[in-house]
C-alpha positions in Angstrom: 35.1 47.5 54.0 34.3 47.0 50.3 34.8 43.0 50.7 32.5 43.1 53.8 29.9 45.2 51.5 30.3 42.5 48.5 30.0 39.6 51.3 26.4 41.1 52.8 25.2 41.6 49.1 26.4 38.0 48.1 24.9 36.4 51.5 21.3 38.1 50.7 21.4 37.1 46.7 22.3 33.5 48.2 19.3 33.7 50.6 17.1 35.0 48.1 17.9 32.2 45.5 18.3 29.3 48.3 15.8 26.7 48.6 13.2 26.4 51.2 12.5 27.7 53.5 14.8 30.8 52.4 13.2 31.0 48.8 10.4 33.2 50.2 12.8 36.0 51.2 11.6 39.2 49.4 14.3 40.7 47.0 15.1 43.7 49.3 18.3 45.9 49.1 20.8 45.4 51.9 21.2 48.0 54.6 24.6 48.6 54.4 26.8 49.7 57.6 27.4 53.1 56.3 28.5 55.7 59.0 24.9 55.2 60.6 25.8 51.8 62.0 29.4 53.2 63.2 27.8 56.2 64.9 25.0 54.3 66.5 27.4 51.7 68.1 29.6 54.7 69.3 27.0 56.2 70.7 25.9 53.2 72.7 29.6 53.0 73.8 29.3 56.1 75.1 26.4 55.4 77.2 28.3 52.2 78.4 31.3 54.3 79.1 29.1 56.6 81.5 28.1 53.5 83.7 31.8 52.1 83.6 30.9 49.3 81.1 33.6 47.9 78.6 33.2 49.0 75.2 31.5 47.0 72.6 33.9 46.2 69.3 32.3 46.5 66.2 31.8 43.1 64.4 31.3 42.3 60.9 28.9 39.2 61.4 26.5 41.2 63.9 26.6 44.1 61.1 25.1 41.7 58.8 22.5 40.3 61.0 21.5 43.9 61.8 21.6 44.6 57.9 19.2 41.7 57.2 16.6 42.7 59.8 16.9 46.5 58.9 16.3 45.8 55.1 13.5 43.4 56.0 12.0 45.9 58.3 12.0 48.8 55.6 10.0 46.6 53.3 7.3 45.9 56.2 6.2 49.5 56.2 4.5 50.3 59.5 5.5 47.1 61.5 8.6 46.7 64.0 9.0 43.0 65.0 11.9 40.7 65.6 10.7 37.9 63.3 12.3 38.4 60.1 12.2 37.0 56.3 10.7 33.6 56.2 10.1 33.6 60.0 13.7 34.1 61.1 14.7 34.8 64.6 17.8 36.6 65.7 19.8 33.4 66.0 19.2 32.3 62.5 20.0 35.5 61.2 23.3 36.0 63.3 24.2 32.1 62.1 23.8 33.2 58.5 26.3 35.8 58.8 28.4 33.5 60.7 28.6 35.5 63.7 29.2 35.1 67.5 26.4 34.0 70.1 24.1 37.1 70.3 23.2 38.3 73.3 20.2 40.5 71.8 18.6 42.5 69.3 17.0 45.9 69.9 14.9 47.6 67.3 13.8 51.0 66.9 11.4 52.1 63.8 11.0 55.7 62.7 13.5 57.7 64.5 15.4 60.2 63.0 18.5 60.2 64.3 20.6 57.5 66.0 20.7 59.6 69.1 17.1 59.9 69.5 16.5 55.7 68.8 19.6 55.1 71.6 17.6 57.5 73.9 14.4 55.6 73.5 16.1 52.6 74.1 17.6 53.9 77.3 14.3 54.6 78.6 12.8 50.8 78.0 14.2 48.3 80.5 14.2 45.3 78.2 16.2 47.4 75.8 18.5 48.8 78.4 19.2 45.4 79.6 20.2 44.0 76.3 22.6 47.1 75.5 24.0 47.5 79.0 24.8 43.6 79.4 28.0 43.5 81.0 29.0 40.4 79.4 28.7 41.8 76.1 31.5 41.9 73.9 30.5 42.8 70.3 28.1 45.1 68.6 26.5 45.4 65.1 23.8 48.1 64.0 22.4 49.2 60.8 19.7 51.4 59.5 17.4 51.9 56.5 14.5 54.1 55.9 14.6 54.9 59.7 14.6 51.2 60.5 17.2 50.8 63.0 18.6 47.5 64.3 21.7 46.5 66.6 22.7 43.1 67.4 24.9 42.6 70.6 27.0 39.8 71.0 29.1 37.9 73.6 
């Protein structure tokens, strides 16, 4: 785990110091995958289990991509969007982290707990479709300042 955290911090410092288009990345702190990301993935897996869907394995690269977006959203007070630093999209963030093909990304901004944000996602048809995709195999989640991000991958 310590190597993963070091790699996330290295990745963010590399992005911040890189040449265009990444030089415009704000110097935000990383949303590290603490127990929140694990609890979030576990709660989603319980919902999938209730629907006889395969469990999703935690993926460090998807945690990295989730962390990047959660950290960005924490800086964008009051804005909850999928577009990230320097106009990045989900695929760009997953590519930067070396991750698998992403299935989708779900955001939840302002929720106090992981079960509250998952319950909100379960009531949204678009979010539900991503979380409950039967083809999905991997998951990564992060939270910073009540900005919840999950990336699901194949």
